[in-house]
TIFI-820934 format. One record per residue: residue number from 1; residue in one letter; x, y, z of N, C-alpha, C, O in turn. Coordinates in steps of 0.001 Angstrom, whole numbers, plus 500000, padded with zeros to 6 digits. Last residue first. Example, Ala and Ser with C-alpha at 12.3 -4.5 7.8 and 13.67 -1.06 7.14 Angstrom:
2
2/S/512850/497750/507080/513670/498940/507140/512900/500030/507870/513409/501138/508039
1/A/513190/494310/507800/512300/495500/507800/513200/496700/507800/514236/496681/508465
% end
This chain:
325
325/K/341199/657729/308865/341242/658043/307408/340184/658521/306843/340193/658789/305641
324/S/342286/660264/311516/341307/658788/311030/341483/659231/309588/341748/660337/309117
323/I/344579/660017/313678/343921/661198/312282/343169/659804/311705/343570/658648/311569
322/E/345250/659421/316310/345377/658501/314670/344442/659487/314726/343663/659743/315644
321/F/346970/659310/319643/345708/659998/318595/346236/659335/317440/347336/658783/317404
320/R/347564/657875/322334/348263/657646/321344/347076/658610/320348/345967/658221/320713
319/Y/348484/658245/326066/348087/658083/325123/348532/658658/323778/349407/659517/323667
318/V/350448/657159/329037/350005/657997/328287/349592/657534/327151/350072/656444/326839
317/N/349322/658190/333047/349130/657169/331449/349230/658039/330070/348606/659067/329807
316/Y/351107/658291/335639/350620/659187/334556/350594/658087/333251/351487/657436/332709
315/E/350693/656510/338864/351393/656235/337268/350650/657015/336028/349706/656469/335458
314/N/350058/658506/341206/349796/657113/340936/350578/657451/338897/350768/658420/338163
313/G/351478/661497/342136/350504/660490/342960/350350/659005/341950/350999/658224/342645
312/G/352336/663985/342243/352841/662660/343249/351973/661814/343205/351608/661289/344257
311/H/351505/665173/339958/350917/665540/341144/351322/664329/342172/350434/663825/342861
310/K/352136/662125/338100/352174/663256/338018/351464/663991/339242/350597/663232/339675
309/K/355195/660131/337508/354039/660537/337912/353409/661486/337459/353838/661958/336406
308/H/356721/657808/334794/356352/658789/335230/355071/659162/336145/353979/658706/335808
307/E/357414/655535/333601/357120/655161/334775/357174/656557/335576/357558/656598/336745
306/W/357840/653526/331059/357482/654528/331466/356641/654784/332963/355548/654327/333296
305/D/359387/651171/329930/359951/651824/330648/359112/653021/331024/359906/653851/331468
304/D/357004/651067/327232/357861/650153/327907/359208/651452/328494/359766/652302/327800
303/L/353846/651524/326548/355317/652099/326695/355982/651264/327183/355281/650438/327769
302/E/351085/651616/324425/351592/650685/325558/353351/650576/325397/354000/649919/324582
301/A/348267/654302/324926/349614/653904/324525/350869/653101/325441/351430/653460/326476
300/E/344489/654485/324312/346176/654477/325391/347554/654041/324852/347452/653039/324143
299/E/343480/656386/321854/343863/654821/322830/345087/655234/323551/346099/655926/323437
298/V/341628/658112/320178/342729/658144/321201/343222/657176/321664/343779/657859/322523
297/H/338955/659121/319285/340199/658590/318190/341842/658612/318904/342888/658984/318373
296/Q/337284/660348/320773/337482/658782/320431/338620/658350/319077/338803/657427/318284
295/R/338459/662852/321941/338358/661406/322137/338576/659939/321891/339273/658998/322270
294/W/336824/664639/320072/338449/664098/319531/339070/662799/320645/339920/661978/320301
293/H/334399/664516/320505/335097/663927/318936/336583/663813/319557/337308/662830/319405
292/T/334495/665004/323164/334048/663611/322469/334731/663578/321284/335573/662717/321028
291/H/337185/666901/324108/335882/667232/323381/335705/665213/323102/336619/664410/322915
290/L/339788/666446/326782/338824/666406/324912/337913/666285/324785/337433/665348/325424
289/N/340300/665929/328989/339916/667449/329018/339459/667938/327253/339073/668974/326713
288/R/341872/663749/329346/340468/663734/330044/339646/665110/329932/338627/665380/330569
287/V/344173/664209/327816/343294/663481/326937/341638/663929/327825/340602/664288/327265
286/T/345494/666003/329454/344786/666617/327795/344003/665651/327587/342923/666001/327111
285/E/346087/663909/331370/345004/665324/332233/344734/665649/330375/343563/665463/330043
284/E/347502/662372/329920/345964/662141/330474/345500/663468/330557/344630/663992/329861
283/G/349651/663082/327137/349439/662613/328653/347777/662038/329118/347115/661280/328409
282/M/350194/661799/324162/349403/662739/325127/349313/662722/326419/348439/661903/326705
281/Y/351043/662123/320548/351250/661773/322346/350349/662698/322942/349890/663786/322593
280/I/351094/661778/317554/351049/662515/318493/350390/661870/319835/349342/661231/319926
279/G/354250/660206/315374/352993/660169/316372/352424/661253/317175/353346/661903/317670
278/D/356306/660277/313549/355074/660647/312772/354161/660175/313581/353172/659675/313045
277/K/357773/657634/315336/357572/658716/314564/356526/658921/313766/355852/658007/313291
276/E/355886/657725/318874/356554/657014/317889/356709/658171/316697/356150/659265/316759
275/A/357219/659457/321896/356167/659263/320792/356981/658510/319484/358164/658611/319159
274/V/359254/659608/323987/358751/658462/324017/357361/658195/322156/356921/657179/321617
273/E/359450/662742/323724/360896/661604/323305/360471/660083/323072/361045/659364/322255
272/E/356868/663282/324523/357500/663639/323186/358570/662757/322526/358649/662254/321406
271/I/356974/663197/327006/356257/662151/325915/356471/662147/324977/356366/661129/324292
270/K/358667/664760/327693/359015/663212/327989/358371/662330/327148/358736/661255/326672
269/S/357231/667317/327300/358819/667299/326158/358845/665223/326908/359207/664480/325996
268/A/355504/667412/328909/354908/667341/327439/356561/666883/326763/356748/666150/325792
267/L/356690/666959/331344/356199/665802/330885/356401/665721/329248/356934/664881/328523
266/N/357920/669436/331832/358673/668555/331491/358019/667239/331146/358748/666377/330655
265/I/355300/671366/331333/355854/671192/330335/357264/670229/330458/357875/670103/329397
264/T/354269/670424/334286/354000/670101/332820/354491/669966/331362/354314/669082/330523
263/E/356126/670856/335848/355421/669466/335896/355214/668846/334684/355510/667780/334144
262/G/357977/673432/335439/357254/672763/335839/357002/671648/335138/357488/671395/334036
261/F/358038/677156/333147/358453/675530/334107/357563/675006/334679/356446/675520/334737
260/L/358541/679278/331075/357207/678101/331331/358291/677285/331667/359177/676821/330950
259/S/359870/682482/330590/359438/681086/330133/358492/680406/330949/357622/681068/331514
258/L/360321/685609/329762/359744/685244/330347/359639/683929/330310/358737/683923/329472
257/E/364272/687361/329275/362977/686684/329403/361907/685870/330405/362251/685492/331525
256/E/366935/688946/329340/366578/688663/330289/364623/687966/329073/364240/688644/328120
255/K/370884/688936/328788/369156/688267/327655/368257/688611/328763/369057/688619/329699
254/V/371301/691380/329891/372467/690629/328514/371500/689454/328261/371551/689111/327079
253/G/370015/693379/331091/371817/694010/330430/372126/692615/329465/372930/692627/328534
252/P/370201/691193/333348/368947/692319/332848/370147/692852/331850/371293/692517/332150
251/A/369531/687691/332801/370450/688626/333618/369602/690063/332995/368578/689991/332316
250/G/367498/684530/332616/368314/685368/332445/368743/686662/333251/368309/686728/334401
249/I/363805/684576/333175/365316/683989/333213/365882/685186/332876/365409/686319/332791
248/P/361205/684792/335255/361656/685396/334636/362983/684430/334453/363280/683623/335334
247/V/358684/682617/334353/359625/682473/335372/360141/683718/334289/359830/683825/333103
246/I/354484/680855/335447/356135/681800/334597/356852/682390/335148/356533/682896/336224
245/D/354474/677475/335867/354934/678771/336085/355663/679700/335536/356847/679696/335200
244/A/351852/675480/335420/353058/675806/334653/353103/677069/335417/352083/677717/335651
243/E/349385/673269/335297/349901/674434/335674/351046/674369/334776/351267/673639/333810
242/G/348171/671248/332404/348034/671836/333543/348869/672768/333602/349301/673298/332579
241/S/348786/668342/329956/347854/669818/330296/348356/670017/331871/348863/669084/332494
240/D/350487/668015/326783/350443/667711/328162/349867/668967/328688/350091/670123/328330
239/M/352776/665917/323803/351651/667340/324699/351065/666585/326483/351137/665497/327054
238/G/354896/665211/321161/354160/665397/322759/353510/666102/323429/353970/667232/323591
237/I/355327/664065/318380/354780/665394/318789/354021/664634/320071/353064/663861/320096
236/R/358182/663873/316065/357267/663524/317045/356629/663818/318000/357407/663932/318947
235/F/358816/663105/312300/358317/664144/313644/358054/663401/314701/357681/662247/314491
234/H/359962/663595/309311/359903/662651/310306/359530/663342/311649/360232/664316/311921
233/I/359993/665322/305860/360357/665798/307708/359881/664078/308291/359405/663380/307396
232/S/362305/663729/303450/360998/664324/304041/361124/664616/305525/362055/664278/306257
231/P/364987/665838/301613/364458/664838/302891/362911/664907/302969/362289/665915/302633
230/L/365049/667221/298445/365368/667378/299946/365057/666467/300445/364590/665754/299558
229/G/364394/667803/295866/365558/666755/296253/365904/666510/297870/366788/665801/298352
228/H/362305/668740/295461/363418/669784/295217/364686/669000/295938/365688/669518/296431
227/S/360579/667235/295768/360421/667818/294242/362003/668818/294335/362570/669409/293415
226/E/360318/666740/298727/360460/665362/297408/361513/666327/296249/362708/666189/295990
225/F/359657/669539/299311/361061/668634/299815/361705/667932/298416/362622/668127/297618
224/V/357040/669141/298447/357798/670334/298003/359003/669990/298522/359754/670405/297639
223/P/356017/667070/300132/356274/666381/298805/357047/668000/298026/357618/667809/296953
222/N/356826/668016/302809/357256/666575/301716/357070/666903/300818/358110/667219/300241
221/I/354483/669801/303163/356195/670180/303262/356846/669354/302501/357462/669788/301527
220/G/351880/668639/302744/352174/670080/302093/353633/670260/302393/354090/671120/301640
219/N/351486/666669/303814/350685/666886/302651/351565/667849/302177/351971/667722/301022
218/Q/353306/666162/306016/353113/665307/305415/352193/665592/303939/352240/664751/303041
217/I/352718/668800/307627/354376/668236/307012/354130/667620/305800/354477/668092/304717
216/L/350181/668781/307610/350711/670198/306791/352269/669259/306303/352756/669090/305185
215/M/349616/666724/309197/348919/666763/307351/349486/668087/306924/349202/668461/305786
214/K/350378/667413/311106/350609/666139/311039/349999/666052/309398/350153/665072/308669
213/M/349283/669621/311829/351098/669831/311709/350613/668846/310690/350417/669224/309535
212/S/346390/669387/312298/347154/670350/311832/348396/670063/311123/348513/670260/309913
211/S/346830/667763/315065/346682/667205/313805/346834/667462/312519/347181/666659/311653
210/A/347886/670076/316871/348693/668940/316334/348064/667947/315291/348876/667290/314639
209/C/345424/671240/316513/346322/671822/315982/347942/670785/315699/348742/670783/314764
208/D/343536/669843/317711/343126/669929/316195/344959/670556/315495/345468/670332/314397
207/L/344996/669632/320594/344788/668817/319440/344976/668641/317870/345723/668008/317125
206/S/344323/672804/320827/345566/671917/320918/345845/670924/320233/346708/670959/319357
205/N/341402/672957/320433/342344/673924/319729/343858/673155/319658/344441/672958/318592
204/D/340844/671546/322940/340890/671419/321796/341508/671772/320547/342038/670986/319761
203/H/342014/673031/324888/342415/671873/324635/342123/671444/323195/342987/671062/322406
202/M/341304/675566/324538/342476/675172/324183/342840/673823/324461/344005/673477/324260
201/G/338127/674859/324986/338812/675270/324179/339888/674850/323685/339942/674056/322746
200/V/338189/674675/328178/337944/673218/327063/338484/673790/325916/339541/673227/325630
199/F/339500/676921/328922/340328/675779/329702/339647/674815/328574/340456/674110/327971
198/N/339415/680108/327965/338747/678929/327656/339603/677539/328289/340650/677398/327657
197/P/341742/681793/328273/341126/681742/329315/339644/680542/329070/338953/680235/330041
196/D/344693/679758/328720/342931/680175/329137/342935/681105/328288/343903/681350/327568
195/P/347267/679014/325730/346766/679339/327068/345089/679419/327504/344261/679148/326635
194/F/349365/676486/325064/348154/677072/324682/347090/677318/326050/346498/676602/326857
193/Y/352499/676260/323830/352035/676650/324911/350469/677353/324293/350321/678268/323483
192/A/355421/674936/322408/354656/675888/321934/353373/675881/323296/353747/674888/323921
191/V/358652/674080/321393/357839/674466/322222/356821/675340/322294/357110/676536/322260
190/V/360063/672672/318266/359203/673887/318763/358542/673630/320228/357700/672736/320139
189/R/363498/671141/317502/362515/671230/318703/361787/672728/318917/362340/673700/319431
188/D/365931/671462/317512/365366/671233/315978/363588/671315/316610/362647/671583/315863
187/G/367052/673651/319421/367867/672409/318439/366893/672372/317428/366953/673174/316496
186/Q/364270/674399/320578/365174/674249/321432/365896/673284/320155/365339/672217/319899
185/F/362263/677383/320695/362816/676603/319877/364319/676505/320696/365097/677340/321159
184/D/359342/678512/322610/361418/678722/322497/361342/677296/321224/360433/676480/321071
183/L/356485/679050/322314/357710/679698/323608/358676/679472/323168/359350/680499/323236
182/V/354654/680007/320173/355142/679341/320718/356439/679970/321793/357026/681049/321873
181/H/350781/680061/321425/352452/680550/321274/353365/679851/321427/353427/679072/322379
180/G/347354/679266/319689/348700/679453/320639/349877/680329/320266/350026/681049/319279
179/R/345329/679336/318392/345085/680547/319658/346582/679951/320125/346885/680396/321232
178/F/345449/678364/315595/344834/677924/316125/345346/678259/318159/345620/677357/318951
177/K/347656/680310/314147/346789/679940/313495/345493/678855/314896/344355/679053/314471
176/E/350138/679532/315639/349228/680790/315989/347802/680669/315620/346876/680840/316413
175/V/351025/676864/314939/350276/677587/316320/349797/678395/316403/348860/678433/317201
174/I/351520/677672/312626/350447/677101/312772/349828/676959/314147/348640/676934/314470
173/L/353670/679502/312514/352929/680103/311529/351301/678962/311989/350172/679376/311724
172/S/356026/677372/313425/354931/678610/314140/354056/679407/313554/353578/680211/314355
171/M/355856/675572/311223/355056/675011/312712/354633/676185/313671/353634/676268/314385
170/E/357251/677344/309754/355704/676578/309294/354833/676166/310347/353614/676282/310465
169/R/359722/677810/310621/358666/678645/310176/357108/678267/309519/356212/678919/308983
168/F/361177/675245/311275/360668/676726/311837/359628/677322/311519/358614/677316/312217
167/F/360764/674228/308728/359805/673692/309632/359492/674555/310330/358341/674972/310467
166/V/362408/676511/306862/360527/675916/306483/360230/675439/307767/359341/676121/308277
165/Q/364414/676249/308052/363516/677264/308083/362219/677192/308028/361274/677570/308720
164/I/365541/673694/307743/365281/674052/308947/364023/675173/309620/363285/675214/310604
163/F/366115/673639/304739/365149/672570/305675/364667/673422/306849/363501/673813/306908
162/D/367714/676078/304891/366503/675818/304082/365274/674821/304551/364068/675024/304689
161/R/369825/674916/306132/369428/675888/306353/368142/676082/306021/367363/676277/306953
160/W/370154/672642/304582/370075/672032/305563/369418/673699/306685/368750/673584/307713
159/D/371202/673355/302014/370068/673053/302444/369407/672663/303281/368238/672313/303119
158/E/373535/674965/303342/372313/675656/302749/371493/675224/302628/370502/675908/302883
157/R/375556/672980/304015/374940/674083/304989/373496/675047/304078/372642/675700/304677
156/T/373922/669785/303061/375198/670830/302476/374525/671557/303377/373372/671301/303726
155/L/373093/667010/304689/372979/667975/303870/374048/668920/303759/375071/668763/304427
154/K/373841/664994/305992/373810/664571/304703/373800/666158/304037/374429/666430/303015
153/E/374366/666282/308930/375461/665096/307893/375213/665353/306894/376081/666020/306331
152/R/371626/666865/309257/372556/667544/309115/373745/667067/308458/374050/667551/307368
151/L/369984/663766/309651/369622/664361/308028/370617/665875/307910/370643/666338/306770
150/R/371753/662718/311909/372097/662357/310922/371851/662776/309157/372494/662570/308127
149/T/370318/665125/313754/371414/665086/313653/371849/664414/312153/372230/665167/311256
148/S/367423/664219/313003/367587/665810/312635/369412/665397/312217/369869/665334/311076
147/G/365674/661799/313902/366730/661987/312953/367522/662862/312682/368513/662489/312054
146/V/362668/663730/314064/363546/662125/314263/364720/662885/313268/364772/663816/312464
145/I/361908/667385/315291/362582/666014/313790/362819/665003/314118/363668/665227/314981
144/D/359479/668199/317258/360676/667350/317075/360611/666928/316207/359700/666176/315864
143/I/357057/669105/319636/357401/668628/317939/359088/668865/317761/359685/669821/318255
142/C/354922/669767/322058/356482/669632/321664/356160/669280/320680/354964/669039/320520
141/L/352729/671831/323994/352966/671047/322701/354752/670561/322010/355522/671405/321552
140/I/351100/672614/326857/352187/672293/325814/352149/670791/324934/351836/669605/325033
139/V/348199/674275/327523/348649/673260/327268/349631/673223/326611/349469/673768/325519
138/F/348063/675789/331088/348190/675622/329776/348200/674036/329150/348207/672981/329784
137/R/347541/678227/333820/346568/677018/333191/347271/676983/331559/347095/677956/330825
136/S/347980/680557/334905/348553/679387/334918/348441/678293/334175/349359/677496/333980
135/D/347824/683822/335828/346542/682900/335202/348447/681540/334750/349593/681862/334439
134/N/348086/686653/336779/348321/685309/337284/347573/684071/336882/346808/683449/337620
133/E/347750/688319/335292/346676/688198/336098/346531/686861/336910/345592/686253/337422
132/E/351029/689388/335216/349948/690492/336068/348510/689161/336631/348219/688981/337814
131/E/350910/686818/333432/352043/686817/335023/350963/687999/336006/350346/687738/337038
130/L/349910/687593/331109/349470/686264/332141/349899/686235/333478/349334/685717/334441
129/E/351502/689502/330161/350007/689638/331067/349271/688413/331869/348463/688333/332794
128/E/353661/688331/329673/353652/689388/330824/352307/689912/331366/352014/690470/332423
127/L/352761/686249/327880/353083/685636/328635/353088/687281/329944/352489/687160/331013
126/F/352629/688493/325971/351510/687296/326236/351849/687072/327721/351264/687658/328632
125/D/355198/689309/325018/354456/690451/325401/353058/689540/325968/352318/690332/326551
124/Q/356138/686815/324268/356388/687325/325861/355848/688576/326369/355876/688979/327531
123/S/354385/686221/322308/354322/685543/323479/355247/685860/324481/355211/685241/325544
122/V/355166/687755/320439/354431/688070/321094/353876/687291/321966/352805/687653/322454
121/D/358001/689695/319575/357693/688534/320660/356530/688482/320705/356264/689561/321234
120/E/359694/691098/316850/358623/691291/317947/358174/690186/318198/357860/689472/317246
119/W/360143/693794/314331/360841/692453/315060/359842/692086/315826/358830/692748/315595
118/E/358736/694927/311681/359272/695305/313014/359537/694057/313233/359217/693192/312418
117/F/359206/694668/308015/358316/694119/309183/359154/694311/310614/360279/693810/310635
116/D/358954/694123/304376/359294/695248/305982/358402/694600/306976/357265/694147/306845
115/G/358507/690498/303443/358744/691890/303531/359016/693031/304659/359286/692680/305808
114/N/358482/687753/303897/359399/688126/304642/359662/689761/303947/360800/690227/303907
113/E/355933/686709/302649/355705/687319/303698/357538/687832/304418/357545/688276/305566
112/D/357092/685768/300022/356335/687604/300334/356249/687749/301754/356472/688874/302200
111/S/360631/684541/300388/359443/684602/300890/358507/686231/300689/358894/687359/300994
110/D/363605/683407/299106/362685/684641/299615/361848/684338/299313/361705/683835/298199
109/G/364745/681978/297176/365708/682034/298392/365051/683105/299176/365772/683768/299921
108/D/363288/680089/295421/363675/682005/295015/364741/682815/295892/365371/683831/295596
107/Q/362757/678259/295845/363275/678142/294167/363568/679857/294370/363996/680628/293511
106/L/361964/678101/298435/362765/677752/297876/363619/677565/296443/364658/676984/296129
105/F/359976/679877/298426/360687/680417/299059/361924/679454/299002/362959/679905/299493
104/R/357692/678936/296676/358525/680107/296040/359685/680801/296861/360288/681807/296488
103/E/357169/676624/297775/357976/676370/296899/358844/677594/296519/360032/677609/296193
102/I/355947/677713/300609/357050/676986/300267/358084/676890/299006/359309/677006/299045
101/E/353887/679099/299156/354616/679939/299804/355888/678843/300039/356945/679246/299554
100/E/352138/676348/298287/352840/677294/297171/353842/678855/297745/354399/679580/296921
99/R/351965/675164/300938/352502/674727/299628/353227/676018/298585/354373/676378/298317
98/R/350216/677167/302178/351688/677005/302535/352707/676388/301864/353902/676674/301931
97/Q/348026/676279/300338/348211/677797/300429/349885/677849/300554/350681/678264/299711
96/E/347406/674018/301291/347314/674338/299377/348330/675806/300075/349558/675789/299989
95/I/346815/674168/303944/347947/673114/303541/348432/673491/301703/349494/673255/301126
94/Y/344176/675440/303997/345375/676170/304174/346885/675419/303474/347735/675948/302757
93/E/342871/673634/302033/342872/674875/301864/344384/675437/302130/345304/675739/301371
92/A/342806/671575/304363/343286/671681/302604/343919/672463/302121/345096/672405/301768
91/T/341517/672993/306161/342679/672624/306631/343422/672513/304881/344307/673221/304400
90/D/339468/675928/306770/339926/674799/305250/341453/674247/305995/342347/675033/306309
89/E/340067/677634/308503/338246/676686/308358/338373/675742/307388/337546/674858/307163
88/I/341991/678439/311018/341394/677856/309919/340556/677232/309455/340212/676172/309978
87/E/341599/679908/313885/341974/680855/312438/341307/679932/310921/340536/680372/310068
86/P/339836/678192/316421/340868/678136/315082/340892/679115/313887/340093/678957/312964
85/P/337907/679589/318286/337871/678910/317148/338968/679207/316609/339212/680368/316279
84/S/336802/680141/321545/338342/680572/320767/337969/679360/319437/337770/678206/319814
83/A/334451/680849/323128/334476/680740/321912/336117/680662/321826/336541/681700/322334
82/L/332512/681425/326232/333499/681436/325700/334044/680705/324428/334132/679523/324758
81/F/329490/682079/327633/330049/681318/326525/331938/681431/326102/331866/681615/324887
80/P/328932/683656/330526/329599/683892/329136/329985/682397/328813/330640/681667/329556
79/E/326784/682380/333269/328596/682651/333152/328200/682910/331159/327250/682323/330641
78/G/324433/682172/334180/324646/683385/334094/326380/683467/333457/326996/684515/333266
77/N/325222/678594/335009/324370/680003/335264/324643/680785/335026/325710/680879/335632
76/M/327083/676925/335451/327333/677872/334304/326189/678941/334012/326164/679821/333152
75/Q/326454/675991/338070/327891/677235/338198/328047/677827/336823/328749/678819/336626
74/E/324617/674770/337491/324016/675915/338630/325524/676670/338086/325551/677854/337750
73/L/325767/672578/336762/324836/673269/335223/324633/674545/336209/324447/675559/335536
72/L/326966/671254/338210/327765/672197/337257/327081/673019/336536/327495/673944/335837
71/D/324630/670738/339803/325466/671720/340727/326246/671939/339294/326190/673148/339068
70/E/323479/668772/338261/322733/669887/338546/323713/671203/339181/323477/672398/339003
69/V/325454/666964/338635/325142/667379/337314/324630/668744/337121/324989/669603/336316
68/M/325168/666038/341278/326620/666757/340899/326355/667731/339652/326794/668875/339541
67/S/322931/664980/341420/322719/666552/341759/324454/667266/341418/324824/668438/341345
66/D/322843/663179/339360/322070/663846/339151/322407/665088/339936/322263/666183/339392
65/S/326924/661799/339126/325369/661946/339815/324866/662621/339416/325599/663361/338760
64/Y/328922/660451/337358/327983/661736/337851/326543/661371/337770/325638/660972/337038
63/Y/331044/657692/337012/329677/658141/337342/329778/659561/337883/330603/659849/338749
62/V/333662/656764/334743/333137/657444/336396/331875/658123/336114/331668/658932/335210
61/E/335066/656142/332616/334459/655139/333039/334575/655699/335097/335155/655291/336102
60/D/335832/658202/330431/336326/657826/331373/336276/657244/332115/337271/657310/332836
59/L/333937/657121/328695/335409/657470/327732/336423/656963/329419/337213/656042/329624
58/R/331470/656987/329346/331728/655609/328677/333564/656221/329095/334258/655522/329833
57/D/330187/657958/332543/331066/658040/331386/331842/657346/330768/332886/656962/331297
56/F/326854/658284/333963/327925/657354/333495/328846/657173/332176/328558/656567/331144
55/Y/324452/659439/335455/325665/659555/334324/326684/658471/334158/326985/658193/335319
54/G/321688/659160/337874/322945/660036/337129/323038/659310/335903/322120/658707/335347
53/E/321468/657699/340648/320831/658033/339927/321669/658785/339345/322549/659247/340071
52/F/321528/654666/342948/322308/655802/342446/321225/656121/341142/320422/655313/340675
51/D/319844/653034/344256/320979/653552/345119/321767/654846/344577/322369/655711/345212
50/D/318228/652197/342597/317850/652064/343429/318698/652915/344210/318057/653646/344965
49/R/318880/653816/339123/319224/652366/340390/318723/652672/341565/318777/653899/341643
48/E/319715/654495/336236/318921/654600/337423/318431/653505/337920/317800/652563/337441
47/V/321499/656120/333815/321522/655412/335734/320782/655605/336237/320673/656666/336851
46/R/322665/657034/330791/321962/657152/332373/322019/655928/332498/322369/654982/331792
45/K/325894/657216/329305/324547/656595/329641/323909/656593/330623/324482/656119/331604
44/Y/327600/659497/327374/327065/659129/329124/325748/658198/329182/324628/658697/329077
43/R/328258/660082/325035/329466/659442/325757/328919/659787/326590/329546/660724/327085
42/E/326052/660337/323311/327398/659886/322674/328069/658858/323868/328319/657653/323862
41/P/324334/662294/324885/324516/660888/324990/324986/660425/324467/324671/659276/324776
40/D/325938/664756/326849/325849/663979/325609/325851/662646/325435/326789/661878/325646
39/P/323879/666171/329351/325076/665598/328776/325129/664503/327793/324458/663476/327895
38/V/321959/669364/328709/322138/667331/328925/323414/667153/328670/324055/667847/327881
37/F/320635/671883/328782/321684/671349/328418/321851/669996/328953/321772/670030/330181
36/E/317636/673036/327205/317924/672792/328082/319536/671874/327722/319672/671288/326648
35/V/315906/676159/325021/316346/674566/325216/317068/674320/326735/317111/675299/327480
34/E/312968/677707/323305/314020/677323/324568/314376/675480/324246/313871/674454/323788
33/F/312688/680251/321260/313318/678447/321026/313686/678115/322597/314837/678351/322963
32/V/310486/682622/320382/311683/682015/321231/312020/680307/321424/311232/679428/321772
31/V/309693/684164/317730/309673/683627/317812/310959/682584/319334/312031/682046/319055
30/Y/308242/687703/317549/309422/686800/317526/308643/685479/318300/307651/685470/319030
29/D/306936/689859/317684/306906/689363/315838/308301/688310/316490/309319/688241/315802
28/G/305513/688717/320883/305688/689363/319428/305707/689143/318214/304887/688475/317584
27/E/306969/685920/321177/306677/686374/321819/306821/687578/320631/307693/687621/319762
26/K/305604/682276/321345/305756/683341/320269/305789/684870/321302/304866/685054/322096
25/R/308040/679674/322510/306552/680492/322340/307091/681546/321647/308253/681835/321360
24/R/308876/676322/322738/309009/677552/321610/307831/678194/322113/306758/677599/322212
23/G/311192/673339/323961/310052/674034/323890/309935/675551/322911/310980/675882/322350
22/V/313308/672180/324419/312411/671533/325157/311235/672560/324942/310337/672577/325783
21/P/316327/670687/322523/315030/671525/322536/314042/670906/323000/313631/669795/322665
20/K/319030/670689/324230/318433/669786/323848/316921/670396/323598/316295/670589/324641
19/M/322868/670660/323600/321889/671314/323730/320207/670696/323127/320046/670327/321964
18/V/325105/668511/325410/324605/669086/324277/323452/669786/324997/323078/669736/326169
17/F/328040/668604/327227/326802/668816/327355/326119/668928/325947/326811/669627/325207
16/D/331034/666681/328662/330433/667808/327366/328966/667637/327832/328632/666766/328635
15/M/333115/667997/331268/331994/667100/330812/331360/667732/329759/331105/668936/329720
14/R/336808/667022/332142/335524/667900/331159/334375/666711/331070/334392/665488/330930
13/R/338495/667472/335050/337561/666376/334266/336628/667900/333616/336152/668953/334042
12/H/341926/668173/336529/340565/668542/335782/339950/667641/335152/340668/666828/334570
11/V/343889/667210/339924/342974/667388/338485/342097/667594/337604/341076/667008/337965
10/E/344419/668635/341936/344703/669429/340810/343966/668955/339571/343551/669606/338612
9/L/343461/666948/344145/342961/668024/343863/343182/668385/343064/342141/668896/342651
8/P/343846/663397/342750/344773/664516/343464/343767/666228/343738/343277/666285/342610
7/E/341506/661057/343535/342552/661760/342378/342846/662980/343210/342181/663420/344147
6/E/340194/659343/345159/341591/658776/344228/342058/659335/343713/343064/658919/343139
5/E/337425/660332/344354/338502/660152/346598/339689/660115/345970/340401/661066/346293
4/D/336659/659989/342438/337264/661007/342473/338185/661394/343852/339056/662191/344202
3/R/335552/657808/340980/337000/657859/341734/337666/659244/341875/338809/659573/341556
2/G/332904/658246/340907/333334/657079/341655/334816/657473/341716/335249/657381/342864
1/M/331186/660827/341624/331931/660964/340498/333311/659354/340894/334497/659612/341100
% end
């Protein structure tokens, strides 16, 4: 893999495979189909030279020798396939459902979802489990409201309360639909994390969530706000992937909780701060671990005064995702 020797050990790289039918056979009353896994031809170009046989990754611009592919497939042999699909099957249908709920909330000052319930913090329970398992790989997603200070000054207390309440609730609900958890609310910002055990799946889910957040805000929340004389929400989303430490903070008897700290969460926050209005930006480690389907809609962002590094290595690139029209 051409550039591996230049990259730090902490860097993860994903390889996408597709199933290729190779035969079938009859066994009693059943027909057994045989398949093999091969590198996705949309992403990898077959290379056969005197000094090298393997594949060229068109997106990462690195080479995988046949022996490396065989080793990777051997590691997969006997391992279970872990799937973590989102709970939302139809985004347009979900947005329409949420529009109706937001409309009900703004009209009546209440919601069908505000019935009898017990307060709980699912994220805290989950972090306790991860702390015991010593699992610390995440995708971190930060989303905040652009120009919230000016909005707060323009709106009445009641309108600002409704405005921010809808934003926090809708972002929290959609994070959960994509197998993520809300870590914290910081002013006008929601910080969420997407965990293992499916390292590949958590990357696809996190970007799917970010894309769905954008559609929910623009096609769901904003039209309802407009009909009630409230301003539209504009936002920025920043994402990054990697290790994060689960750390208890606070003081017993006052307020104590588990939170995430480290380079990854700091970079996700900094990436969000440089994102353009209504933009979805992410660090290169997130991009490297996205499925080919998502990678095809990502391009490197041109940023002024961006000099951040990761793992003490070279400059850490930032990328922009654009939803296909």
